[in-house]
C-alpha positions as CSV (number, residue, x, y, z in Angstrom):
1,X,-18.7,8.7,26.9
2,X,-16.7,9.9,23.8
3,X,-17.1,8.1,20.5
4,X,-15.4,4.6,20.7
5,X,-15.0,4.2,16.9
6,X,-12.4,6.2,15.0
7,X,-11.9,6.4,11.2
8,X,-11.0,2.7,11.1
9,X,-12.8,0.8,13.9
10,X,-11.8,0.9,17.6
11,X,-8.1,1.3,18.1
12,X,-5.7,2.0,21.0
13,X,-2.8,0.6,23.0
14,X,-3.6,-3.0,23.8
15,X,-4.4,-3.8,27.4
16,X,-4.4,-0.1,28.3
17,X,-6.8,1.7,25.9
18,X,-8.1,-1.4,24.2
19,X,-8.7,-3.9,27.0
20,X,-10.0,-7.4,27.0
21,X,-13.2,-6.0,28.7
22,X,-13.7,-3.6,25.8
23,X,-13.1,-6.4,23.3
24,X,-15.7,-8.6,25.1
25,X,-18.2,-5.7,25.1
26,X,-17.6,-5.1,21.4
27,X,-18.0,-8.8,20.6
28,X,-21.2,-9.0,22.5
29,X,-22.8,-5.8,21.3
30,X,-21.5,-6.2,17.7
31,X,-22.8,-9.7,17.4
32,X,-26.2,-8.6,18.6
33,X,-26.5,-5.5,16.4
34,X,-25.1,-7.1,13.2
35,X,-27.1,-10.3,13.3
36,X,-30.4,-9.1,14.7
37,X,-33.2,-11.3,13.2
38,X,-30.8,-14.0,12.2
39,X,-31.8,-17.4,13.7
40,X,-28.2,-18.5,14.7
41,X,-25.9,-15.7,13.7
42,X,-22.4,-16.6,12.4
43,X,-19.5,-14.2,12.6
44,X,-16.1,-14.5,11.0
45,X,-13.1,-13.6,13.1
46,X,-9.5,-13.0,11.9
47,X,-6.3,-11.3,13.3
48,X,-3.0,-9.9,12.2
49,X,0.3,-11.2,13.8
50,X,0.7,-8.9,16.8
51,X,1.2,-10.5,20.2
52,X,-1.9,-9.0,21.8
53,X,-4.2,-10.8,19.3
54,X,-4.7,-13.9,21.5
55,X,-5.8,-11.9,24.5
56,X,-8.2,-9.7,22.4
57,X,-9.5,-12.5,20.2
58,X,-10.4,-14.7,23.2
59,X,-12.3,-11.8,24.8
60,X,-14.0,-10.8,21.6
61,X,-15.1,-14.4,20.8
62,X,-16.4,-14.8,24.4
63,X,-18.6,-11.7,23.8
64,X,-19.9,-13.2,20.5
65,X,-20.7,-16.5,22.0
66,X,-22.4,-14.9,25.0
67,X,-25.3,-13.8,22.8
68,X,-25.7,-17.2,21.2
69,X,-23.8,-16.4,18.0
70,X,-21.3,-18.7,16.4
71,X,-17.7,-17.4,15.9
72,X,-16.0,-18.7,12.8
73,X,-12.2,-18.2,13.5
74,X,-9.7,-18.2,10.7
75,X,-6.5,-17.1,12.6
76,X,-3.9,-14.8,11.0
77,X,-5.3,-13.5,7.7
78,X,-5.3,-10.2,5.8
79,X,-8.1,-7.7,6.6
80,X,-9.4,-7.8,3.0
81,X,-9.7,-11.5,3.3
82,X,-12.2,-11.1,6.1
83,X,-14.3,-8.7,3.9
84,X,-14.2,-11.2,1.0
85,X,-14.8,-14.4,3.0
86,X,-17.7,-12.9,5.0
87,X,-19.5,-12.5,1.7
88,X,-18.4,-15.8,0.3
89,X,-19.4,-17.8,3.3
90,X,-22.7,-15.8,3.6
91,X,-22.0,-14.9,7.2
92,X,-23.8,-12.2,9.2
93,X,-20.6,-10.2,9.9
94,X,-16.8,-10.2,10.0
95,X,-14.4,-8.9,12.6
96,X,-10.7,-8.4,12.3
97,X,-8.3,-7.8,15.2
98,X,-5.6,-5.5,13.8
99,X,-4.1,-2.1,14.2
100,X,-3.1,-2.1,10.5
101,X,0.1,0.0,10.0
102,X,0.4,1.1,13.6
103,X,3.3,-0.2,15.9
104,X,3.0,-3.4,17.9
105,X,1.7,-1.8,21.1
106,X,-1.5,-0.8,19.3
107,X,-4.3,-3.1,18.3
108,X,-7.8,-2.6,16.9
109,X,-11.2,-4.1,16.3
110,X,-12.8,-3.6,12.9
111,X,-16.2,-4.9,11.9
112,X,-17.6,-5.7,8.4
113,X,-21.2,-6.2,7.6
114,X,-22.6,-9.2,5.8
115,X,-21.8,-7.6,2.4
116,X,-18.1,-7.1,3.4
117,X,-18.3,-3.3,3.9
118,X,-17.0,-1.4,6.9
119,X,-19.9,-0.2,9.2
120,X,-21.7,3.1,8.8
121,X,-21.4,5.6,11.6
122,X,-25.0,4.8,12.5
123,X,-24.3,1.1,13.1
124,X,-21.1,1.9,15.1
125,X,-23.1,4.3,17.3
126,X,-25.7,1.6,17.8
127,X,-23.0,-0.8,19.0
128,X,-21.7,1.8,21.4
129,X,-25.2,2.7,22.6
130,X,-25.8,-0.9,23.6
131,X,-22.5,-1.0,25.6
132,X,-23.4,2.3,27.3
133,X,-26.9,1.0,28.2
134,X,-25.2,-2.0,29.9
135,X,-26.7,-4.5,27.4
136,X,-30.3,-3.8,28.3
137,X,-32.6,-6.2,26.4
138,X,-29.6,-8.1,25.0
139,X,-30.1,-11.9,25.5
140,X,-27.8,-14.1,27.6
141,X,-28.8,-17.6,26.5
142,X,-27.9,-20.6,28.6
143,X,-27.5,-24.3,28.3
144,X,-27.4,-25.5,24.7
145,X,-28.2,-22.1,23.4
146,X,-24.8,-20.4,24.1
147,X,-22.7,-19.8,21.0
148,X,-20.0,-22.2,19.6
149,X,-16.5,-21.4,18.3
150,X,-15.5,-23.2,15.1
151,X,-12.3,-23.0,13.1
152,X,-12.3,-22.7,9.3
153,X,-9.0,-24.2,8.1
154,X,-9.5,-23.5,4.3
155,X,-10.1,-19.7,4.7
156,X,-6.5,-18.6,3.7
157,X,-6.5,-21.0,0.7
158,X,-9.8,-19.7,-0.5
159,X,-8.6,-16.1,-0.2
160,X,-5.4,-16.9,-2.2
161,X,-7.4,-18.5,-5.0
162,X,-9.7,-15.5,-5.1
163,X,-6.7,-13.0,-5.3
164,X,-5.0,-15.0,-8.0
165,X,-8.2,-15.0,-10.1
166,X,-8.2,-11.2,-10.3
167,X,-5.5,-11.1,-13.0
168,X,-5.6,-12.5,-16.5
169,X,-2.0,-13.7,-16.9
170,X,0.6,-15.7,-15.1
171,X,3.8,-14.0,-13.8
172,X,6.3,-16.4,-15.2
173,X,9.7,-14.7,-16.0
174,X,9.2,-12.0,-13.4
175,X,11.3,-11.7,-10.3
176,X,9.4,-9.9,-7.6
177,X,10.5,-8.9,-4.1
178,X,7.9,-8.8,-1.3
179,X,8.1,-7.1,2.1
180,X,5.4,-8.6,4.3
181,X,6.0,-6.2,7.3
182,X,6.1,-9.4,9.5
183,X,2.3,-9.1,9.3
184,X,-0.8,-10.8,8.0
185,X,0.4,-11.2,4.4
186,X,3.4,-13.4,5.3
187,X,1.8,-16.5,3.8
188,X,-0.8,-15.3,1.4
189,X,1.4,-12.9,-0.6
190,X,4.3,-15.3,-1.0
191,X,2.1,-18.2,-2.0
192,X,0.0,-16.2,-4.5
193,X,3.0,-14.8,-6.4
194,X,4.8,-18.2,-6.4
195,X,1.7,-20.1,-7.5
196,X,1.4,-17.6,-10.4
197,X,4.9,-18.5,-11.6
198,X,6.9,-15.5,-10.4
199,X,10.3,-15.9,-8.9
200,X,9.8,-14.5,-5.4
201,X,12.3,-13.1,-3.0
202,X,11.1,-12.1,0.5
203,X,12.0,-9.9,3.4
204,X,10.2,-9.4,6.7
205,X,8.0,-12.5,6.6
206,X,9.0,-14.1,9.9
207,X,6.5,-12.7,12.4
208,X,7.2,-13.2,16.1
209,X,4.3,-11.2,17.5
210,X,6.5,-8.2,18.2
211,X,8.2,-7.3,14.9
212,X,5.1,-6.3,12.9
213,X,5.6,-3.0,11.1
214,X,9.0,-2.6,12.8
215,X,11.0,-0.5,10.4
216,X,9.5,-2.5,7.5
217,X,6.5,-2.8,5.2
218,X,4.7,0.0,3.5
219,X,5.4,2.5,6.3
220,X,9.2,1.9,6.0
221,X,9.9,0.8,2.4
222,X,13.6,1.8,2.5
223,X,14.9,-1.7,3.0
224,X,12.8,-3.0,0.1
225,X,14.0,-0.2,-2.2
226,X,17.6,-1.3,-1.7
227,X,16.7,-5.0,-1.9
228,X,15.0,-4.7,-5.3
229,X,18.1,-3.3,-6.8
230,X,20.4,-5.7,-5.0
231,X,18.4,-8.7,-6.1
232,X,17.9,-7.3,-9.7
233,X,14.0,-7.6,-9.4
234,X,11.5,-6.4,-11.8
235,X,9.6,-4.8,-9.0
236,X,9.0,-4.9,-5.2
237,X,5.8,-4.8,-3.2
238,X,5.5,-3.6,0.4
239,X,2.4,-4.5,2.5
240,X,1.4,-3.1,5.9
241,X,0.6,-5.1,9.0
242,X,-2.9,-6.2,8.0
243,X,-2.2,-6.2,4.2
244,X,-4.9,-3.8,3.1
245,X,-2.2,-1.5,1.8
246,X,0.5,-2.0,-0.8
247,X,3.2,0.2,-2.2
248,X,5.4,-0.7,-5.1
249,X,9.1,-0.2,-5.9
250,X,10.3,0.0,-9.5
251,X,13.3,-1.9,-10.8
252,X,15.6,1.1,-10.1
253,X,14.6,1.2,-6.5
254,X,12.2,4.2,-6.7
255,X,9.1,4.2,-4.5
256,X,5.9,3.9,-6.4
257,X,3.2,5.1,-4.0
258,X,-0.6,4.8,-4.2
259,X,-0.9,7.9,-6.4
260,X,1.5,6.3,-9.0
261,X,-0.4,3.0,-8.7
262,X,-3.7,4.7,-9.4
263,X,-2.2,6.5,-12.4
264,X,-0.8,3.3,-13.9
265,X,-3.9,1.1,-13.1
266,X,-6.3,3.9,-14.0
267,X,-4.8,4.3,-17.5
268,X,-4.7,0.5,-17.9
269,X,-8.4,0.1,-16.9
270,X,-9.4,3.0,-19.2
271,X,-7.5,1.4,-22.1
272,X,-9.4,-1.9,-21.4
273,X,-12.7,0.1,-21.2
274,X,-13.2,-1.1,-17.6
275,X,-12.9,2.3,-15.9
276,X,-16.5,3.4,-15.3
277,X,-17.1,6.9,-16.5
278,X,-13.3,7.3,-16.7
279,X,-13.2,8.3,-13.1
280,X,-10.6,7.7,-10.4
281,X,-11.6,8.6,-6.8
282,X,-8.9,10.0,-4.6
283,X,-8.6,11.9,-1.3
284,X,-7.5,15.5,-0.9
285,X,-4.1,14.2,0.2
286,X,-3.3,12.8,-3.3
287,X,-0.4,14.6,-5.0
288,X,-1.2,17.3,-7.5
289,X,1.0,15.4,-9.9
290,X,-1.7,12.6,-10.0
291,X,-4.4,15.1,-11.0
292,X,-2.2,16.5,-13.7
293,X,-1.3,13.0,-15.0
294,X,-4.9,11.7,-15.1
295,X,-6.1,14.9,-16.7
296,X,-3.6,14.3,-19.6
297,X,-5.1,10.9,-20.1
298,X,-8.6,12.3,-20.1
299,X,-9.4,10.6,-16.8
300,X,-11.5,12.6,-14.3
301,X,-10.9,12.6,-10.6
302,X,-13.3,12.9,-7.7
303,X,-11.8,14.0,-4.4
304,X,-13.0,13.0,-0.9
305,X,-12.0,13.5,2.7
306,X,-9.1,11.5,3.9
307,X,-10.0,7.9,4.8
308,X,-10.7,4.9,2.6
309,X,-14.3,4.7,3.9
310,X,-15.0,8.1,2.2
311,X,-13.4,6.9,-1.0
312,X,-15.5,3.8,-0.9
313,X,-18.7,5.7,-0.1
314,X,-18.2,7.9,-3.3
315,X,-17.3,4.8,-5.4
316,X,-20.5,3.0,-4.3
317,X,-22.7,6.0,-4.8
318,X,-21.6,6.5,-8.4
319,X,-20.5,3.0,-9.4
320,X,-16.8,4.0,-9.9
321,X,-14.3,1.1,-10.1
322,X,-11.0,2.5,-8.9
323,X,-10.1,4.7,-5.9
324,X,-7.7,5.0,-3.1
325,X,-5.1,6.8,-1.1
326,X,-1.4,7.8,-1.5
327,X,-0.7,5.4,1.4
328,X,-1.3,2.4,-0.9
329,X,-4.9,1.8,0.3
330,X,-6.4,1.0,-3.2
331,X,-9.9,-0.2,-3.8
332,X,-10.6,-2.2,-7.0
333,X,-14.3,-2.4,-6.6
334,X,-14.7,-5.1,-9.3
335,X,-12.9,-7.4,-6.9
336,X,-13.2,-6.5,-3.3
337,X,-15.2,-4.2,-1.0
338,X,-12.2,-2.7,0.8
339,X,-8.5,-1.8,0.2
340,X,-6.7,-5.1,-0.7
341,X,-2.9,-5.0,-0.7
342,X,-2.6,-8.4,-2.4
343,X,-5.0,-7.6,-5.2
344,X,-3.3,-4.2,-5.7
345,X,0.1,-5.9,-5.9
346,X,-1.2,-8.5,-8.4
347,X,-2.9,-5.8,-10.5
348,X,0.3,-3.7,-10.8
349,X,2.4,-6.8,-11.5
350,X,0.0,-7.9,-14.3
351,X,0.1,-4.4,-15.9
352,X,3.9,-4.7,-16.0
353,X,3.8,-8.2,-17.4
354,X,1.1,-7.5,-20.1
355,X,2.6,-4.1,-21.2
356,X,6.1,-5.6,-21.5
357,X,7.3,-2.3,-20.1
358,X,9.3,-1.7,-16.9
359,X,7.5,-0.3,-13.9
360,X,9.7,2.9,-14.1
361,X,8.5,3.4,-17.7
362,X,4.8,2.9,-16.7
363,X,5.2,5.2,-13.7
364,X,6.7,8.0,-15.9
365,X,3.0,8.8,-16.7
366,X,3.2,11.0,-13.5
367,X,5.6,13.5,-12.1
368,X,5.3,14.0,-8.4
369,X,5.3,17.5,-6.9
370,X,7.4,17.8,-3.8
371,X,5.3,17.2,-0.7
372,X,6.2,17.5,2.9
373,X,4.4,16.0,5.9
374,X,5.1,17.2,9.5
375,X,3.2,15.9,12.6
376,X,2.2,18.0,15.6
377,X,1.7,15.9,18.7
378,X,-1.5,17.4,20.4
379,X,-4.0,16.2,23.0
380,X,-7.0,14.5,21.5
381,X,-9.3,17.3,22.6
382,X,-7.2,20.0,20.9
383,X,-7.1,18.4,17.4
384,X,-9.2,21.2,16.0
385,X,-7.0,24.0,17.2
386,X,-5.7,24.9,13.7
387,X,-9.3,26.0,12.9
388,X,-9.7,28.0,16.1
389,X,-6.5,29.8,17.0
390,X,-6.1,33.2,15.2
391,X,-2.3,33.0,15.1
392,X,-2.3,29.6,13.5
393,X,-5.0,30.6,11.0
394,X,-3.0,33.7,10.0
395,X,0.2,31.7,9.6
396,X,-1.6,29.2,7.3
397,X,-2.9,32.2,5.1
398,X,0.7,33.6,4.9
399,X,2.0,30.2,3.7
400,X,-0.8,29.9,1.1
401,X,0.1,33.4,-0.3
402,X,3.8,32.4,-0.5
403,X,2.9,29.2,-2.5
404,X,0.9,31.5,-4.8
405,X,-1.3,28.9,-6.6
406,X,1.6,26.5,-7.3
407,X,1.0,24.4,-4.2
408,X,-1.3,24.0,-1.2
409,X,-1.6,23.6,2.6
410,X,-3.6,20.7,3.9
411,X,-4.1,20.1,7.6
412,X,-6.0,17.3,9.2
413,X,-6.2,15.5,12.6
414,X,-5.2,11.9,12.7
415,X,-8.2,9.5,13.2
416,X,-6.1,7.0,15.2
417,X,-3.3,8.9,17.0
418,X,-3.0,12.2,19.1
419,X,-1.6,14.0,16.1
420,X,-2.4,16.8,13.7
421,X,-0.8,16.2,10.3
422,X,0.5,19.2,8.3
423,X,1.0,18.6,4.6
424,X,2.5,21.2,2.2
425,X,2.9,20.7,-1.5
426,X,4.7,22.9,-4.0
427,X,7.7,23.2,-6.2
428,X,10.6,24.0,-3.7
429,X,11.3,21.1,-1.4
430,X,13.6,23.0,1.0
431,X,11.1,25.9,1.4
432,X,8.3,23.5,2.0
433,X,10.2,21.6,4.6
434,X,11.0,24.7,6.6
435,X,7.4,26.0,6.3
436,X,5.7,22.7,7.3
437,X,7.9,22.0,10.3
438,X,7.6,25.6,11.6
439,X,3.8,25.4,11.3
440,X,3.7,22.0,13.0
441,X,5.8,23.4,15.9
442,X,3.4,26.4,16.2
443,X,0.3,24.0,16.4
444,X,2.1,21.8,18.9
445,X,3.1,24.8,21.2
446,X,-0.4,26.3,21.1
447,X,-2.2,23.0,21.7
448,X,0.0,21.9,24.6
449,X,-0.2,25.2,26.6
């Protein structure tokens, strides 16, 4: 059996790749592994807004209850709220049913341990091993010992209060536009900003189970970019389906991605002497403009592989406070143990308020180098072809020589989809576009032969 867990939990097309049977098995094995030794284990369960959540939640909860554990269900809630509340409630584990920024047909199951951190590869492998061994030695209690499902109605309220407490000012006098991606932030984001005194205007906060991430949110911020200008807002914030990501839009309608957010917040934290060792942790996908900007501010950068789990690993190892990805997955380790879109949005809004500058002025700290991303659709077992095929390797070398130290080529397989991502960075957008798409075509042709 191939590895069930990808870079961000178990994910696939709901009812086809991610079936109720798999959800049940994950609930049963996960509850057993994550709560071993606990008298009556308790596990937090939340979801995003997609239609398949009910089917998968019922199956997952059945699995949890079948080993005698208690499922504490909190309904639709951002992924980072599960990380936070698992710690706050002192539970054995947390699970969220979400496929994050993916389209509606996908869903996923992601576990957090009792400390609110995503699981290590070892623990994930342990869960998979139990499923593969057909639950050998896993108890099936009967009578009064089976598990119970309870509902925690105050969970969302407690998460909102926590998020608001991460900034040191109110937001009175600010007009802020929110794009909730018809996802998990549709209540928490709107309420948090309104309760802090901001005038809030909102788009895409009417989830119907099917419209999550549908041409909206952080993966499609174009509508928000127009809306901010039309409504004369100070800034806009776009979340993804499970609200662990946040991108911003300045008052002129320019997109302020995760790199800009890290530059602005990194400088702010350094000025407040809250940036441990003056380090920001990024992935190799961050724009070269970010490294240049932070260098000018005497802020050091540490680069990791792509994936917020690798950013977090590095932050925990060295005690760094700020890290993240261009996609808007930003970790403020003083506040939460995972990327938190709401906390990110509040942090950037508070910097704008306290500095009395516009977001466009603050973002001018960084100049973005042109970057082009092209996807090659490849079978899952051919995702490493760019390291193995001589013609592809030679083409990559040629492109690197052409960019001549003023850019770079970065290729990586997607952890969640049958894609290889080709990223080129440099000074000439038109040339980059041509080179990236021709390389992606070559990879696709070779992989699909």
